[in-house]
C-alpha positions, 0 to 999 in steps of 0.5 A: 131756323125758325122755332114753331111751337106744336101741341095737341089738341085731342089729349085734352078730353073735355067731357062733352067737347070733343068725341074721338073716332079713329080710323085705321087707313092702312096697316104695314108689318114691321120689320120692313124698313131699309134701316132698324134705327129709323121709325118703322111704321105700322099703322096710319089713322085719322080723325076729322074733328069735324066741328073745328074743321080740323083733320088729325093724322096718326102713325104708330110706330114699333120702334119710337124710341127717347133717341130716334124721336129726337130727329123724325121723319113723318110725310102723309100723301092725299089723293084728292080726285079734281085737284090738279097735277099729281106726283108719284111718292119714292117709297116702296112699295107704293107708286101711287099718284098723289095731289098733297104731300105734307111733310114733317121733318123736325129735330128736337125733344118730345112731346112738342118741342120741334122745329124743321121743314113743316107744311104741305106741298103739291105736284108743283112743290115736290116736283121742285123739291119745295115742299112747303110751298103751299103752307108752311110751319101750319101743323099741330103735332105731339110724340108720345114715346111710350105710346109709339105715336106720333099725332099731326093735325093741320085745318082740313082745307090745307089737305083737302080744299074747299075746291075739291070738298064741294059735297056733304061728303069726300073719300080720298086716298092717303098713305104715310111714310115714317123715317128721320129728318133726312130719310124716308125708311118705310111706307104705310100704305094699302092700295086701298088705303083711304078717308071719307070726310063727312060735313054734318051740314050745320050748327045749332044756335047755341054753338053758332053763338060760341063759335064766335069767341076769339082771343087776341094777339095770338100768340101772346106774350104777356096780356091777351084780350077774349072777345064776344063771349057769353060765360064769364068762366073760363079755364086754362089748361096745358098740353097734358090737359092739366088745368092751370087757371079757372076763374072769371074773365076780368071785366077788361076781357083780357087776362094776364098769362106773364107769370106763366112758361112759353108753351102751348096752352088751351083756353076754354069758355063758352063750350069752345077751346082755344089754342093759345101760343105764349112766346 
């Protein structure tokens, strides 16, 4: 089974760079799951990071603890008009039709050391029990036991494709479900549960220049090269937001990460944050 480093950019709050506005899609009473030992969902929320075209999902639970957090299951279902064939989710009372299914059935240690079945499927994949037929190991994830939340992020186009997001705004139906890595337990579903994503219509010149910054290779073992940067100043932070390195990019354009442990880090330069995976 492939090990995937999963992380949460949203936990790292750089002043003026990210403004999170979580919007509730659906709520659900606690205590209505099939098994009290499995995750019991109480709220499903989303946040669209439009500048980076990332879609974030948050699931609140009533009973996340150090034991059940080691084997969790989260599903997110999206109905986007015009996206083709649909499937019906197997939960209760949710009998609605959907086009895309996000699956995160994983085992491991919070907040982000998980592996398992993670990805996106369409109706063809769901009906053939191939829950990653569109994308595999593409999810960013954080499990916060003290706050009873599970956050998942991915590129927006992987679950709301450009083919259906053709205008400046789109509204899609959505729902979530939770359980273990083996069993569904509880839906977070309301018949009118929706998400609305809006594009601003463009970015300024300064942001456009900054957006060209890139790093290679990524994942990286030791040395990472930074390309197309303007400011030589950079910071490197860990998952908690703790600053690990604050320095200038050398004339060679390379940064030596050989002294760091394997994991996920965030490199900030030119007002842009880049997620780095070190192995």
